N, C-alpha and C positions, 0 to 999 in steps of 0.2 A: 304641807301635811297638817299643819296646825291652824290653817286659815279659818276653818269652820268651827274651831273650838272656842268657847267663851273664855276670855282672858288668856290669850295664847302664851304670854310670858310667864304668868303664874303657873299655867298648866305645864309648860316646858320645864320649869324648875322642879315641879312635883314629879314629872316623868324621869328626870335625871336622878332625883333622889331614889326613886324605885329601882332604877338600874344599879345604882351604887349599893343599895340595901341587898338586892338579890344576888349581886356578885360576891358578897361577903358571906352568904349562907353556905354552911358546910354540911347540911343534912337534907336528904331528899324530901322527906315529908314536910320539913319546915319550909323548904323552898316552895313547894306547891301551895302550902297554906299562906305564906307571905305573898305569893303571887295573887291569889284570889282576893286577899285583903287589900292589896294594892290596887287591883282593878276597881274595887268598890270606892276607894278614895279618889281615884282618877276620874271615874265616870259619874260619881254621885248616885249610883244605883243602890237600891236596898238589897239586891240579890246578884251574886256573881257565882258562876260555876266553871269548873274546868273538866273537860272530857278528853280522855286519851284512848287511842286504839290499843288493844292488847297485842301480844307478840304475834298472833296469827293474822292481825289486821282484819278480823271479821267481826269483832265485838267492841263496842264503844262503852267505856266505863267512866263514871263520874269519880274523879280522884280527889276533888276538893270543892267545898261549897262554903260561901260566906253569906249569912242572912242577917241584915240589920247590924252589921259590924261584928257579928259573933260567928266563929267557925262552927260549922255543923258536923256532928258525928252521927253517922247512920249505920245501921246494920249492914254487914257485907252483902247480904242478899239483895238489899234495895239499891245498892250502888250500880248494879248492872243495868244498862239501857241498851236494848237491841235497836241500833240506829235504823235498821230496816223498817221498823214500825213507827219511827218518829220522822215525819215529813220534813220539818224545819231543820233538824240536826242532819238528816240524811242529805238534804240538798246542799247545805253548807259544806259538808264533808266531801261528798262525792263530786260536786261541781266546782269545789275550791272557790266558792263565792261567798261574799258577805250577805247576810240576811238582816234587814232592818224593817221592823213593823212599828208604826207610831200609834196605831189603834188596835191593839191586840184583842181587846174585848169584842170587837165587831168582826174579827176574822173567823174563818172556818177551820183553821188549823188546830190539830190536836196539840195540847200543851201539858201532857201528863207529867213531863219532866220538871215542871215548875211546882213549887210547894203550893198546896191548896190552902189559901188563907181567906179571911173574911173580906179583905179589900182586894178587888180584882187587879190583875196585872195589866198595865196599859202599854208600856214601851218595851221592846225586845231587840237585842242585838246579838247575832251569832257571827263569830269571826273564825275562819279556819286557821289552824296553826300549821305552819310550813317549816320544815327543817332545812338544813343547809343543802341537802340534795334535792330540794324543791318538791319533796313528797309531803303530803298532808298527813299529820300524825294525830290530830285532834281538833277540838273546837272549844273556844272560850265563849261564855254567855254572860250577858248583862241584862237585867230586867228591872223595871221600876213600876211602882204603882201610879206614878205621875207621867203625863205626856212629856217626855224628854227627847230632845234632838240628839240621838246617839250616833248617827251615821258619821259625824265628823271625827269620832274617836276611833273608828275602825282601823285605819292604817297604823296609827301609833300603837294601839293596843296589840295589833297583830304582830308588829315588829318586836314588841316587848315579850310576847308569847314565844316567838322564835328564839329570842335570847334565852328564855327559860328552858326551852328544849335543849339548847346547846349546853347550858349549865348542868342540866339533868344528866346528859351523857357524860360530861366530865366527872361528875360525882360518881357515876357508875364505874368509870374507868379507874378513878383513884381509889375507890373503896375506903373512904375516910373512916377512921376508927371511932369518931364521935357520933356515929349513927349507922344503922343498918342500911346497906345498899338497897336502893329502890329496884324492885323487879316487877316489870309489867306482868299482871296475871295472865297465865297461859290457859287457853281453853281449846278443847278438841273441836275442830270445825265440823259442822254437820253439812252433808252434801246439799241440803236445801238452801244453805247460806249462799252457795254459788249458783243456785238455780238448777242444780242437778237432782236427779231422782234416784233413790236407792239407800238402803241401810246396811248393805252387806259389808263384811270386813274388807273386801277388795276395794269397794268404793270409798270407805273411810280412809284407807291408806292412800288412795289417789288424791282425795281432798286434803289430806295432811301434806302431801307434796305440793299441791297447788298453793296452799297457804304459805309455805316457806318461800316460794318464788314470786309470790304475788306482787310485792313491792320492791323487788330487786331488778336491776337492769339486765340480768342474765338472759341469754338466748335459750329458749325452751324447745326441746325436740319431743314431739308427741308421737309415740309409736303404738302399734297395735293393729289388730285385724281390721279389715274394711268393715265399716258400719258400726264401730264402737263409740262413735261420737267425738271424734277428734276436733271437729270445728266447734262443737258445743263447748268443749273444755277450753279451747282457745279463746272463745268469746267470754267465758267465765273469768279467765285470767285477765283479759282486757277490762271487763266491767268492774272487777273487784280491785283493780290497781289504780295508781295515780294518773294513768292516761285515759281514764274512763270517759272524760268529757271530749276527747279527740276522736279521730276517725279510726274505725276498725275495718280493714279491707282484706278481702280473701282473693288469692290468685291460685288457680290450679295449674301447676307447672306442666301437666300433661295435656292441657287443653289447647296449646298453641304450638306451632312449629318454632324452631329455634330463633329465626330472625324476628318473627312477630313477638315472641315472648320477651326478647331483649328490648325492643322498642316499647312494649307494654310496661315493663318494669322501670326502665331508665328514662323513657321519654326520648324526644328527638328535637332537632332544630330544623327550621325551614331549609329545604334543599338537601337534607341528609340522604335522601333516596327518592326515586321516582314516585311522585304522588304526595311527598311531604311539602305541602304548600303553605304550612304555617308551623309555628312552634307548638309542641304538645308536651305537657308535663306527664311524667310517668307515675306509676303507682307508689314508688318510694317518696316522691314529692307529695303526692296526694295523701299519704299516710304520715306525713311529717308531724311529729309530736304525738302520734298515736301508735297503732299496732298493725303490722302487715303479716298475715298468715300465708306462708308458702306451702300450699297443700301438694301432696305427691312430690316432695322434694327429690325423691330418688329418681324421678324421670327427667330432671333438669339436665340439659346437654352439658358436656364437660367444659366447653368454651365459656358458657355462662357461669359455671361454678366458680371459675377463677375470678370473674367480676364480682360475684356475690361475696366471695371471700374478702375482697378488698373493702366492700361496703361494711362487712362485719368488723374488720380490723381497724379501718381508718374513719369510718362514719362519713364517707363522701362518695358522690356519684358523678359520672360524666355522661350526659345525654349523647345519643347518637348524633354525629355531625358537629359536635362542639369540642373546642380545645380546652375549655375551662371546666374545672371540677367545682362543686360546691358541697358544703356540709349539710347533712340531714340528721334528724334525731328521730329514729324509728326503732321500735322494739320488734325484733324478728321472732316469730314463732314458726317453726317448721313442723310438718306432719308427714308421715309416711306409713304405709302398711308393709313396706319391704324391709328386708334386713340390710341396712346400710353397711354394716361391717362386712357382710358377704360381698356386696357390690364393690367395696374397697379392694378386697382380695382379688376380685375379678378384673380390676382396673377400670370399672365403670363409674366409680365415684371417687372424687379427690379425698385423699386421706386427711390432708390439713383442714379441708372444709368440714369433714365428718367430725373431727375433734372440736372444731370451733362451734358447730351446731349442737353437739352433744354436751354442752356445758351443764345442762340440767335436763336429762332425759326423764320422761314420764311414760311408763308402759301402761296403756289403758287396758283394763281387763275385758276379756270376751264375755258375752252375756252368760254363757254356761258357767263361768267362774264367779258370777255375782249371785250367790245363793240367796234366794228369797226376794230378789229385785224384779224378777220377770213379771209377776202378777201386778206389782205396783206400777210398773211401766205400762203394762197392757191397759190397766184401768185409766191411767193418765191419758194415753193416746185415744182411748175410747171417749173420754170426756171432752177432749179437745176436738175430736171429729164431730161429736154431737153439737158442740158449740158452733163450729164452723158451718155445719149443715142446718143450724137453727132448728134442732129437734130436741125432744125431751131426752134426758139421760137414759141409757139402757142398763139393764141388769145383766148379770153373768150367770149362766147355768153352770152347775158343777161339772158337767161333761165337757163344756168348752174350756174351763179352767184346767181340767185334767189333761185335755189334749194339748194345750199350750205347754203345760209343765213337762210333758214327755218329749216334746219336739226339741232337737238340739240347736236350732236356729243358727246355721252356718253364716248367715248374713248379719247376725247380731242384732243390735237395737234397730238398725235401719229396716231389716227384714220384718222384725216384730211390728214396727210402726205401719208398714205397708199392709201386713196381714190384718191388723186390727182395723185399719181404716176401710179396707175392702169389706170386712165382716160387718161393719156398721152400715155401709151402703147396702149390703144384701139383706140386712135385718129389717123386716117389715113390721115386726111387733116391738115389744119393749124389753126383749130378752135375747142375748146373744147365745146361739146354740152351736153345737159342734159342727153341724153341716155348713155353718156360715164361714168356716175357716178353710182356706185352700192350702193345705200343707202337703208337702211331698211325703206321702205315707211310707214310701219305701225306705226313707231315711229315718223314720220314726220307729223306735223299738216298742214292742208291746210290753209295757211296763209290768203288767201283772202276770203275763203268761210265760215269760222267758225264765228258764232255769238258770242256775248259776253259770254253767259253762257258756250258754248263749249270751248271757249278759256280759261276761268277761270279754267274749269275742266282739260284742258291739262296742264296748269301751275301748278295746285295743284298736279296732278298726277306726273309730273316731279320732283317737290320738295320732295314728299314723297319717290319716288324711289331713288333719289340722297341720301337722308338721310339714308335710309335703306341700300343702298350699302356701304355708308361710315361706318356704324356701323356693317357691315358684317351680316346683317339680324337680329340683336338683336333689337326686337321691343321695349323693355323697354328703351334702350339707345336712340333709334330714337325718342320715345315719349318725353323723357327728353330734348333732343336737340331742338325739335320743340315747347316745352313748352305746351304739351298737356297731359291730362290723357291717360293712355294706352288704356282704354276702348274707348275713343274718336278716338284714332288712329286706333283701330281695326274696328270701325264703318266706318271710312273714307276709309280704305282699301277695305272693303266689298262693299261700295257704288261705288267706282271707279274700282271694279273688278280687284284688284291687288292681285296676288298670290305670293307664295314664289318663284316660277319659274321666275317671272319677275325681282326680284332683286338678285337672287342667280345665274343667268345665267352667 
């Protein structure tokens, strides 16, 4: 570890002195200040900085800085650094890799996080800080005006930083009276941080839940109507967490028959069945270290549910045709548009697996519940379609926007995307018009001409249809969810002329 460091014995003695000094520190802010000062002494750099992720793990903040041996005090506003906009910090943090540049002046990277001084910066070292759970919590940075060989310091400084993270957690737990407990600043995550679009209250609540589970090992169950973007959210959880540099694999449980799905997930050994002429790794092995999204989990056969439960409980799998099991490290995210609790009561889904999957459920809002997001999504899809088709961006007419605003979009975001893409293809000019959109007009209320009684009937009809679709046409479950006797539900269905074809289509 110290072979590439000049004067290894002298450096080792100085490193041990830093460990001893930091272990005796009983104050959070003093610990961080002593750490960056120690980094400067060990590396010989004029600048050292410490960045830590906030509680939501979506914002990187500079917690301490030492310049020319003097601790720097900055305004709180200038401490925040959005690591999404800083390529070097983002790469080190997201890929969990050390970044070393010996000729910083000739590079094309943005270095706005470095102090702007008369003498240019030449050497730069960014080292990710990893806690005891192997999750990246921040980045330490060393920079010099001189061309210095800093790469040899990376491993030892990274281990020292991990030690500091452990000390920080101990101080938080002990709440020592000789200093205020350090609390990571908390910020409300914006949907754009996760690559999601929308500013509605429903989406902000969803993103708040995503931020809480982002860096935890818990299994996530994504629920919601079809077309609400469950795979997009699953990818956001993967890309924003510590497994982002590993594989993200999606498997639709309804796409294969039972036998094929089992071999697809668990793999098989040569000779396990007719046609198995070689060993084949399954998706659990392919996603090892990363994330596996099991879409439409409600359609998984009961026999496979038992095997999945063991994977979740023990973290091990046994391929088809093998007598041996082996451990895997995969984060499971499950998704479904069906009511799993109803399937449990019907005996179609294992109760023990349901509670295991629902460690952290996230209900994704339907598009009609995301007030104000529809037009932002429509413009986004139109821009992406224009880019894909290599044509100039299109404008929106007021009539087209009004038509979209009045339509309920039972297919949610997926339906909106298809409608907008088709409209862009039909548009021969530079403006999207109402006639470019193929909407089912019978399902669209006349927003301006309906009187109160008609509008209430439209709302009631929509609520009943949504509930019946969610319960897959089960009127008893729909009545229970609506808080109505089944006889009352049947009366309302007859009064509104709702037939089974309306909600089973």
